N, C-alpha and C positions, 0 to 999 in steps of 0.2 A: 550498566546504564542505571542511573538513579532518577528515573522519571516514572511517575504513576499518572496515567491519564484520568481525567475526571468525567463524570457523566457518560455520554454515549460516544466518547472519543476513543481512538485507538492510535497506537504508535506503530509505524510501519517502516521497515527497511526497504528502500526502493531497489528492485532488481533491475540492474541495467545490463544490457547485452551489447557486445561490440557488434556494430552494424557493418556488414560487408555487402557491397552490391553484387549482382550476379557475375560481373566481370572481375570481381576480386578486389575492388578498391574499398579500403577501409575509410568510413565516413568519420570526420572529426566531430567532437561534441557540439560544435556550433551548427552543424548541418543535420543533426538528429532531431527527431521529434521527442517531446517529453515522454518519458516512460510512464506506463500505466499499470505495471505489475509490481507487487511487493509482497513481503512476508510480514505477518503480524507479530510484533515483538511484545506488546502489552495491550491489555484491554481494560477499559474503565468499567465501573460497576453497572452502567446503563442509565437510561433516563428513568424518571420516576412517574408512576401513574397517579391518578387523582387521590389515592389513599396514601401516597408517599412511599409505596413499595417500589423496589427496583425492577425494572423490566430487563431481563438479561439480553445481551447482544447475540446476534446470529454468528458472529465470528469468534474464534478462539486464538490463543497464542499458537503460533506455528502454521496457521492457515496461509496459503498463498492466495492472494486476492487480485482482482482487477478493479481499479478505481478511476474515477472521472479525471480527465486529463489535467485540469487546472484546479482541482480540489485540494483542500488542506493547507497546512502551514508548514514550510520547510524550516528545520532547526538544525543547528550544529551542536554536537556534544563532544568536546575534545576534538578529535580528528574525524569523527563519524557524522554523516548526514542522515537525518531521519525526517519523516513526514508525519504530522499529527492530522488525522482525519476524523470527521464525524462518520458515524455508521452509515448515514444517508449518502455519503460520497462513495461508498463501496458499491460497485456494480454487480460483482459476482465473486464466488469462490472458485478457484481452480481445483478440479477434481480429476482423478484418472491420469493416464499417461499421455493423452493426446495434447499437442500444443494447439493454441488457438491459431486461426488462419493468419498468416503474415508474421507470426512470432519466430524469433530466432533465439534458441536457447543453447 
């Protein structure tokens, strides 16, 4: 990927899981909710403070994150789809082995 995010932006690969109902029916893409989890691929230098120095971001490349449902800008590079988010659209970092409630991985 030849993209470098600017400022407090990050590039995310959206993690989509195949959704299956409790009765075993696979839901098509049109019936699914927008995914809210992704893996950080690239991080910008951060925003600047009053003195012009960069404020580092709280996320790093490789972090798995939860982001706001309709945040960011979707882009396509070649055959791959990515999302460019501001750090403020990131709600949490996923840590440990436990899945969030309602997640299917």
